[in-house]
N, C-alpha and C positions, 0 to 999 in steps of 0.2 A: 650114561651119561659118557657122549663125546666130546673130547674138546678139540677144537679146529685151531690152530693158529695159524696166521696167513704174516709171512714177512713182507714188511713195506719197505719200499729203497731209504735210506740214510739211517734205518736201526738196526741195532744188534740183533743175532739170532735170536728167538724165544724160546722159554722155554717152561712147561708146565710141571707147577707145583706137585709133589707126590700127592698120591689119592689122600694118605692119613693127613696131611696138611691143609687140602682142600675142604671146605665146610659147604653143606648143602643144606644149613637152615634155613627157614624163611625169613627174610630181612628185608622193614620197609624200604620203600624206596624214598628216598628227600625227597619234601618238596612236594611229589605227589600225594603223597599219603594224606599230608596235610591240608591239600586245594582238595581231595574226597572228604575229609571229614568237616572240614568247615564247609563245605556247598551242602551236607547233608543232616548235618546234627543239629539237634533244635528244630526243625524244619518243621511247621503245622502243613498239612497237606488237609485236603476235602475232596472226599469223594461219595458221589450218592449220599449228599447230605450230613455223614459223620466224618469230624475231626479226628485227625491223626497225628500222631507225634513220634518224628523219626529221632531213635537214638541209637546213636553210633557206637559198635564197642571196640572194634580194630582195621584196621585197614593195611594188609600186608601184601607181598610180590609173591607171585610163585607160577613158575611155568610159564612166564609171558604175560599174566595176566594179574591184576589186582582185584584180591577177594574185599568186600568189605561185609561185617558181620555187624547186624542192626536189627532194630527191634522196630517194630511198628505198634503203636500205642494208641487204643480207644476203649471204648466198653468190653473189646477182644484187644488181646497182645498176639501180636506174630511175630516169630524170629526167624528171618532170612538171611541170607547169606548173598550178595549181588557177586557175579564173576565178572569183571571190568576188562575187556580187550584191549591190549597197547593201542593207543592214540584214539580212543573213544572219545568223543568230546560228552565235557561231563554232564552239556547240558540235555541229554540224553537218558539221564539218570530219574530225575521226577517222572516225564511223563511214562517210563516203562514202570516205576512202583504205583503211579495212579493207575494204569492200565490193572496190573496186577492185584490193587486194592479193589478194583471193580470187581472181580470174580479170585478172592484168594482161594488157595489150596491149602494143604497141611502145611503147618509151622515146621521148618527145618529145609524148606527149599531154597535149591541156589537158585537165581533167577540169571540167565544169562543177558549182558548186556556187549552189544559188538556196534 
């Protein structure tokens, strides 16, 4: 991981914390995680006459993307992860899930939403 420090007028020189102090754990983005969770959790989707219920397990940020782990439950159940690019309009999530459910693949798939 490379850290780039850019000095700005009026600010003293910046120093990076030593590597042992910096942590690289996955951390939620306050606000954005709640928006994604609320937009999806408990949502009912109907695809090809079948009703599906979305259950969100977690939302986290990693590498500039947000990852949403969820299950899609009907007579069958699928576990999928949505990889949501930064700045993506959340209105793209449901249409992408509907498209995927029309032709689902193996459980555990990562669905890209850009």
